[in-house]
C-alpha positions in Angstrom: -19.0 2.2 7.6 -20.1 4.8 5.2 -18.5 5.0 1.8 -16.3 8.0 1.1 -17.6 10.8 -1.1 -14.7 10.5 -3.6 -14.7 7.6 -6.1 -12.2 4.8 -5.9 -11.4 5.2 -9.6 -10.2 8.8 -8.9 -8.3 7.8 -5.8 -6.2 5.4 -7.8 -4.3 8.3 -9.4 -2.0 8.0 -6.3 -1.7 5.1 -3.9 0.6 3.9 -1.2 1.7 0.4 -1.8 0.8 -2.5 0.5 3.9 -3.4 2.6 4.2 -6.3 5.0 4.8 -5.3 8.6 4.5 -1.6 7.6 1.1 -0.5 6.2 -0.9 -1.5 9.3 -3.9 0.6 10.6 -1.6 2.9 12.6 0.5 3.7 9.6 -2.6 4.3 7.5 -4.0 6.7 10.1 -0.8 8.7 9.9 -0.9 8.7 6.1 -4.5 9.8 6.0 -3.7 12.8 8.0 -1.2 13.8 5.3 -3.4 13.1 2.3 -7.2 13.0 2.1 -7.4 11.7 -1.5 -4.8 8.9 -2.0 -5.8 5.3 -2.0 -4.3 3.4 0.9 -3.6 -0.3 1.1 -3.6 -2.9 3.9 -0.7 -5.2 4.4 -1.3 -8.5 2.5 -3.7 -10.8 4.4 -3.9 -14.4 3.2 -7.2 -15.8 2.3 -6.8 -18.8 4.6 -6.1 -16.5 7.6 -9.4 -14.7 6.9 -11.4 -17.8 6.5 -10.0 -19.5 9.6 -8.7 -16.6 11.8 -9.7 -13.6 13.8 -11.4 -11.5 11.2 -11.8 -8.4 13.3 -8.1 -8.3 14.1 -7.1 -9.0 10.5 -9.6 -6.8 8.7 -10.7 -4.1 11.1 -9.9 -0.5 10.3 -11.1 3.0 11.1 -13.5 5.0 9.0 -11.0 7.7 8.6 -8.8 5.4 6.5 -11.2 5.5 3.5 -10.5 5.1 0.6 -8.7 1.8 1.4 -8.0 -1.4 -0.5 -7.6 -4.8 1.1 -4.8 -6.9 -0.4 -5.4 -10.6 -0.4 -2.9 -13.4 -0.9 -3.9 -16.8 -2.2 -4.3 -19.1 -5.2 -7.5 -21.1 -4.5 -10.4 -19.4 -6.3 -13.0 -20.7 -3.9 -11.0 -19.7 -0.9 -10.3 -16.2 -2.2 -14.0 -15.8 -3.0 -14.9 -16.8 0.5 -12.3 -14.4 2.0 -13.7 -11.7 -0.2 -17.2 -12.4 1.0 -16.2 -12.4 4.6 -14.5 -9.0 4.1 -17.6 -7.4 2.7 -19.1 -6.2 6.0 -15.9 -4.3 6.8 -16.6 -2.0 3.8 -13.3 -1.9 1.9 -13.4 0.2 -1.2 -11.4 -2.3 -3.3 -10.1 -5.8 -3.1 -6.7 -6.5 -4.5 -4.9 -9.8 -5.3 -1.2 -10.0 -4.7 0.6 -11.5 -7.7 3.8 -9.5 -7.1 5.5 -10.5 -3.8 8.7 -12.6 -4.4 9.3 -13.8 -0.8 10.1 -17.4 -0.1 7.2 -17.5 2.4 4.8 -16.4 -0.2 6.1 -18.8 -2.9 5.7 -21.7 -0.5 2.0 -20.9 -0.2 1.7 -20.8 -4.0 0.8 -17.1 -4.2 2.5 -13.9 -5.0 4.8 -13.4 -8.0 5.1 -17.1 -8.7 1.4 -17.0 -9.9 2.6 -15.0 -13.0 3.5 -18.4 -14.4 -0.2 -19.4 -14.1 -2.2 -16.7 -15.8 -5.3 -18.9 -16.3 -5.4 -19.7 -12.5 -5.1 -16.0 -11.7 -7.9 -15.2 -14.0 -10.0 -17.8 -12.3 -9.2 -16.2 -8.9 -10.3 -12.8 -10.1 -13.4 -14.2 -11.6 -14.3 -16.0 -8.4 -13.6 -12.9 -6.2 -15.9 -10.8 -8.4 -18.8 -13.2 -7.7 -18.4 -12.4 -4.0 -18.4 -8.6 -4.1 -19.7 -5.5 -5.8 -16.4 -3.7 -5.0 -13.7 -3.4 -7.6 -11.3 -6.4 -7.8 -7.8 -5.5 -8.9 -4.4 -7.2 -9.2 -0.9 -6.1 -8.3 1.8 -7.9 -10.3 5.3 -7.6 -11.8 6.2 -7.3 -15.5 7.3 -11.0 -15.4 9.3 -13.6 -13.5 12.6 -15.3 -14.1 13.2 -16.1 -17.8 9.8 -15.0 -19.1 9.6 -12.8 -22.2 8.0 -9.7 -20.7 6.4 -8.7 -24.0 4.6 -11.9 -24.7 4.0 -13.2 -21.1 2.8 -9.9 -19.6 0.3 -9.4 -22.5 -1.0 -12.9 -22.1 -1.3 -12.5 -18.3 -3.1 -9.1 -18.6 -5.4 -10.3 -21.3 -6.6 -13.2 -19.1 -7.3 -10.7 -16.3 -9.2 -8.4 -18.6 -11.3 -11.4 -19.7 -12.0 -12.2 -16.1 -13.3 -8.6 -15.5 -10.4 -7.2 -13.5 -11.0 -3.5 -12.6 -7.3 -2.2 -12.6 -3.7 -3.4 -12.7 -0.9 -2.2 -10.5 2.3 -3.1 -12.2 5.8 -3.1 -10.5 8.0 -2.3 -13.4 10.6 -5.0 -12.6 10.8 -8.7 -13.1 10.9 -10.9 -10.0 13.7 -13.4 -10.0 12.4 -16.2 -7.9 15.6 -18.2 -8.3 18.7 -16.6 -7.1 17.6 -13.3 -5.6 16.3 -12.5 -2.2 13.1 -10.5 -1.7 15.3 -7.5 -0.8 17.4 -7.9 -3.9 14.3 -8.2 -6.0 13.3 -4.7 -5.0 16.5 -3.2 -6.5 18.5 -5.5 -8.7 16.2 -6.4 -11.6 16.2 -3.4 -13.9 13.3 -1.1 -14.1 11.3 -1.0 -17.3 8.8 1.8 -17.2 8.4 1.7 -21.0 7.0 -1.9 -20.8 4.4 -0.7 -18.4 3.6 2.3 -20.6 3.1 0.0 -23.6 0.7 -2.2 -21.5 -1.2 0.9 -20.3 -1.6 2.1 -23.8 -2.8 -1.3 -25.1 -5.3 -1.9 -22.3 -7.0 1.5 -22.3 -9.4 2.3 -20.8 -8.5 -0.2 -18.1 -6.5 1.7 -15.4 -2.9 0.6 -15.3 -0.9 2.0 -12.3 2.9 2.4 -12.3 4.9 1.1 -9.3 8.6 0.4 -8.6 11.6 2.6 -8.0 9.7 5.8 -7.6 11.7 7.7 -5.0 9.9 11.0 -4.9 6.5 12.3 -5.9 8.1 14.4 -8.6 9.9 11.3 -10.0 6.7 9.3 -10.0 4.8 12.0 -11.9 7.6 12.3 -14.4 7.6 8.5 -15.0 3.9 8.1 -15.2 3.5 8.5 -18.9 0.3 7.0 -20.2 -0.4 5.1 -17.0 -3.6 6.3 -15.1 -1.7 6.8 -11.8 1.3 6.0 -9.7 1.9 3.9 -6.6 4.7 4.7 -4.1 5.9 2.3 -1.4 9.0 2.6 0.6 9.6 6.2 -0.4 6.3 7.2 1.1 6.9 5.2 4.2 10.4 6.5 5.0 9.6 10.1 4.0 5.9 10.4 4.8 5.8 14.2 4.5 6.0 13.8 0.7 2.3 12.7 1.0 1.5 16.2 2.2 1.9 17.4 -1.4 -0.2 14.7 -3.1 -3.6 16.3 -2.8 -2.5 19.4 -4.5 0.0 18.0 -7.0 -1.9 14.9 -8.1 -5.6 15.7 -7.4 -5.6 19.4 -7.8 -7.2 19.9 -4.4 -6.6 23.1 -2.5 -6.1 21.4 0.9 -3.9 23.2 3.5 -0.6 21.5 3.9 -0.5 19.6 7.2 1.3 21.5 10.0 3.8 19.2 11.8 2.6 20.5 15.2 -1.0 19.8 14.4 -0.1 16.4 13.0 1.8 15.4 16.1 -1.1 16.5 18.3 -3.5 14.5 16.2 -1.3 11.4 16.5 -0.9 11.9 20.2 -4.7 11.9 20.5 -4.9 8.8 18.4 -2.2 7.1 20.5 -4.1 7.9 23.7 -7.2 6.3 22.3 -5.3 3.2 21.0 -3.4 2.7 24.3 -6.7 2.4 26.1 -7.4 -0.6 23.9 -4.1 -2.2 24.7 -1.9 -0.9 21.8 1.7 -0.2 22.7 2.9 3.3 22.0 5.9 2.2 19.9 3.5 0.3 17.6 2.3 3.7 16.5 5.5 5.9 16.8 7.6 3.5 14.7 5.7 4.8 11.6 6.5 8.4 12.5 10.3 8.4 12.4 10.6 10.0 9.0 8.3 13.0 9.8 11.2 15.3 10.6 13.6 14.3 7.9 15.9 17.2 7.0 14.9 19.3 9.9 17.2 20.5 12.7 16.8 18.1 15.7 15.6 15.2 13.5 18.0 12.8 15.0 16.7 13.5 18.6 13.2 13.4 17.3 13.7 9.9 15.9 15.5 8.8 19.1 12.6 9.9 21.3 10.0 8.2 19.1 12.0 4.9 18.8 13.7 4.5 22.2 11.6 6.4 24.7 8.4 5.2 23.2 9.4 1.6 24.1 9.9 2.4 27.8 7.5 1.2 30.4 4.9 3.8 31.1 5.5 5.8 28.0 2.4 7.7 26.8 1.3 10.3 24.3 3.4 12.9 26.0 6.3 11.2 24.3 5.2 12.7 21.0 5.1 16.2 22.6 8.7 15.7 23.8 9.7 14.7 20.3 8.1 17.8 18.8 9.7 20.0 21.5 13.1 18.6 20.5 12.6 20.0 17.0 11.4 23.4 18.4 14.5 23.7 20.6 16.8 22.7 17.7 15.2 25.3 15.4 15.5 28.1 18.0 
C-alpha cells in the first residue's frame, strides 16, 4: 500500500476514536468519504490475536482508509513488539497502544486503563514497539484511574512515555473507575477535566497531546481544544457521521466540496456491491450509516430501511437506493 501524501502528524489534528464493534473497515470507508484529512483508527486488536490468529482478517484494510492508525491491546512488551512487526506489511500510518479502555474483559487480560497503575511497564511496551517499526508509536490513555492523584500520577505516567520515545498521547479527560463503575458508566459519570489535559499538553510541548472525551460536536471539540494539538471524537462522530463533512474545512482549512448525500449513498452502494461479492452481509455495512439522515424529513424511514430491510435475505445495494428515495419523497 502506498503511503498517503499528507503527513500523519498533520492528520492528528482531528481523529475518530477507536471503538470496539464500531470502527471496522466498513465504518472507516464511510468516514473516509466524509473527510479526506482526519486520522481514522481501527478497533482495538489484541497482540495475542495478531500473533496467533488470522492476520489478514484482523489487520486488512483498504488503501482508501489512509491515514489510519492500528490500535493494539496488550501488556507484554515482547508480544506487542511481535504484533507490531507482523502489522508492518499492512502499511498502517501509526501504531497506538490502548491504555484507556475500562472494560472487565480488558482488565482480565491486563491491558487497557488498568495499565495506568504500571507506568514503567507501559514505557517498556512503547520502547519495545518502537524497535519493531519506523511508524509513529502512540498511546491512548485516561487522566488516571480510581484513587490516583491525577496531577502527580498522570505526569509520572506521561514522563515515562516521553522517555520511551512515544510520538503522541491521546488523553480521555476522565478518570476510569475500575472498581464500581461499568464501562458504560465510565464514559459519562467520572467528571471531565479538560484543564488537566491542557496542563499536560503545555508541559509536554512539543509532544502532541490530543484531547478526547465528552466532545459532542465539532464546534464543542474545537472550543475545548485549548493548547492541545488536536481533538479526537468518538461516539458523536459515529452516531452523527455527517459532522465529519465539515472537518476538512473547519480543522484542516481544506477547500473540499461538502459531500452530497446522494453521491455518498451511491458510493456506499458500489462499495456494498463489491463487499457482498466477497461474502460480506449488507447489514454489516448499513449499520454504520443509520445517522446519515439525522434531522432530515424521512430520517426514521431511512433508518428503518437500512436496519431492517438490509437484514432480509436477498437484500442488496438497491436497499441503499430505497433508503435515499424515502428521504427524497419526504422532502417533496
